[in-house]
C-alpha positions in Angstrom: 78.2 126.6 73.9 81.7 126.2 73.4 82.4 129.2 76.1 80.3 127.5 78.9 81.0 126.1 82.1 81.1 121.9 81.5 81.2 121.2 84.9 84.7 119.2 84.8 87.7 120.3 86.7 90.4 119.5 84.2 93.4 118.1 84.3 95.5 120.8 85.8 95.8 119.6 89.8 95.3 122.1 92.7 97.4 124.4 93.9 98.6 123.2 97.5 98.8 125.8 100.2 102.1 124.2 101.9 105.1 123.4 99.4 105.6 119.4 99.2 108.1 119.0 101.6 106.1 119.8 104.7 102.7 118.9 103.2 105.3 114.9 102.8 106.1 115.2 106.7 102.8 116.4 108.0 101.6 113.3 105.9 104.1 111.2 107.8 103.2 112.6 111.5 99.4 111.9 111.1 99.1 108.5 109.3 102.5 107.3 110.7 105.8 106.5 108.1 106.2 102.7 108.5 110.2 102.2 109.3 111.7 98.5 108.0 113.0 97.3 110.9 108.9 97.6 112.6 107.7 95.5 109.4 107.8 91.5 110.1 109.2 89.4 106.4 107.9 86.2 106.9 107.6 85.3 102.9 110.9 86.1 100.9 110.7 85.8 96.9 113.5 83.7 97.1 111.6 80.4 96.2 113.3 78.3 99.0 112.8 80.3 101.4 108.8 80.1 101.3 106.7 80.4 104.1 109.9 80.7 106.3 109.5 82.2 109.4 110.0 85.8 110.1 109.7 86.2 114.2 112.3 83.2 114.3 109.5 81.2 117.1 109.4 78.6 114.7 111.4 75.3 115.9 111.0 74.2 111.9 112.4 77.3 110.3 108.7 78.0 108.3 106.0 79.8 109.7 103.0 77.8 112.3 101.6 80.7 113.4 103.4 81.1 116.6 103.9 85.4 115.8 101.0 86.3 117.7 101.1 83.9 120.9 102.5 85.9 123.4 105.2 84.1 126.6 102.6 82.3 128.1 100.9 80.7 124.9 104.4 80.0 123.2 105.7 78.0 126.4 103.1 75.8 126.0 103.0 76.1 122.6 106.9 75.1 122.4 106.1 72.1 125.1 102.7 70.8 123.4 105.7 70.3 120.2 108.4 68.9 121.9 106.0 66.9 123.3 104.5 65.6 120.1 107.6 65.5 118.7 108.9 62.7 121.0 106.6 60.4 120.5 107.7 59.5 117.3 
C-alpha cells in the first residue's frame, strides 16, 4: 500500500515554463501595476492626521467626501458650504 498513489500534489512547487522575471513582467502587463502616485491616500498613520483629506478639495482639511465630485458638483458643494458657514 505504501507505493500507491494517494492523489495529493505534495509540497513540491510545479515548474514554471518561463523564468520568474518574465512571469512577473507578464503579470504586471496583464493585471496592471499600481503606482504610488496613482493611489489616493486619505488616512495617515499619525493619529492627528486621521481623516485628513488626500484630494485637497475639503475646506476643513478633513475628508468630507468631495473627492468623487465632478467640477460642477464641486462648485455647487463649495457654494453651499460657503453659504452655510456665512450664516453662523
